[in-house]
C-alpha positions as CSV (number, residue, x, y, z in Angstrom):
1,X,-22.2,7.3,-10.1
2,X,-21.2,10.0,-7.6
3,X,-20.9,7.5,-4.7
4,X,-18.7,5.3,-6.8
5,X,-16.4,8.2,-7.7
6,X,-16.2,9.1,-4.0
7,X,-15.3,5.5,-3.1
8,X,-12.7,5.2,-5.8
9,X,-11.1,8.5,-4.8
10,X,-10.9,7.3,-1.2
11,X,-9.4,4.0,-2.2
12,X,-6.8,5.8,-4.4
13,X,-5.9,8.1,-1.6
14,X,-5.5,5.2,0.8
15,X,-3.3,3.3,-1.7
16,X,-1.0,6.3,-2.2
17,X,-0.9,6.9,1.5
18,X,0.2,3.3,2.1
19,X,2.9,3.6,-0.6
20,X,4.2,6.8,1.0
21,X,4.2,5.2,4.4
22,X,6.1,2.2,3.1
23,X,8.6,4.4,1.3
24,X,9.2,6.5,4.4
25,X,9.6,3.4,6.6
26,X,12.1,1.8,4.2
27,X,14.1,5.0,3.7
28,X,14.3,5.8,7.4
29,X,15.4,2.4,8.5
30,X,17.7,1.8,5.5
31,X,19.5,5.1,5.8
32,X,19.3,5.8,9.6
33,X,20.7,2.4,10.6
34,X,22.8,1.9,7.5
35,X,25.0,5.0,7.8
36,X,27.5,3.5,10.3
37,X,30.7,1.6,9.7
38,X,30.2,-2.0,8.6
39,X,32.2,-3.2,11.6
40,X,29.7,-1.5,13.9
41,X,26.6,-3.2,12.4
42,X,24.4,-5.2,14.7
43,X,22.8,-8.3,13.2
44,X,19.3,-9.8,13.5
45,X,18.8,-13.3,12.2
46,X,22.1,-13.0,10.4
47,X,21.0,-9.8,8.5
48,X,22.3,-6.3,9.2
49,X,19.9,-4.4,11.5
50,X,19.1,-1.8,8.8
51,X,18.2,-4.4,6.2
52,X,16.1,-6.5,8.7
53,X,14.0,-3.4,9.8
54,X,13.7,-1.8,6.3
55,X,13.1,-4.9,4.1
56,X,12.0,-7.9,6.3
57,X,10.0,-6.2,9.0
58,X,8.9,-3.5,6.6
59,X,7.4,-6.1,4.3
60,X,5.5,-7.7,7.1
61,X,4.2,-4.4,8.4
62,X,3.0,-3.2,5.0
63,X,1.4,-6.5,4.2
64,X,-0.6,-6.3,7.4
65,X,-1.5,-2.7,6.8
66,X,-2.6,-3.4,3.2
67,X,-4.8,-6.3,4.4
68,X,-6.4,-4.2,7.1
69,X,-7.1,-1.3,4.8
70,X,-8.5,-3.5,2.0
71,X,-10.8,-5.3,4.5
72,X,-12.0,-2.2,6.3
73,X,-12.1,0.5,3.6
74,X,-12.3,-1.0,0.2
75,X,-15.8,-1.9,-1.2
76,X,-16.9,-4.0,-4.2
77,X,-18.1,-1.8,-6.9
78,X,-20.0,-3.4,-9.8
79,X,-18.3,-2.3,-12.9
80,X,-21.0,-3.5,-15.3
81,X,-23.9,-1.5,-14.0
82,X,-22.9,1.6,-16.0
83,X,-22.5,-0.6,-19.1
84,X,-25.9,-2.3,-18.6
85,X,-27.6,1.1,-18.3
86,X,-26.0,2.4,-21.5
87,X,-26.8,-0.7,-23.5
88,X,-30.5,-0.4,-22.5
89,X,-30.5,3.1,-23.9
90,X,-28.9,1.9,-27.1
91,X,-25.4,3.3,-26.5
92,X,-22.2,1.4,-26.9
93,X,-20.1,0.6,-23.9
């Protein structure tokens, strides 16, 4: 059970870290590029630069980051093993 808890804590920390990374990315690009006059905006694919970097590119980057983290760091944990051991002892799950 100790190894499972360690793995679950690692996965939770990685998930929170990814969320914080995405929020900082979005906040930086949305407010850094978005604080100029509307007439001074530059456009990428018809979208304001701040919107493109914060929402469009940010979504692509976070999706790739989540895919890599899940593939490399997350592990399958059998959730029924604990329940099976308890039912053999006569305890309810």
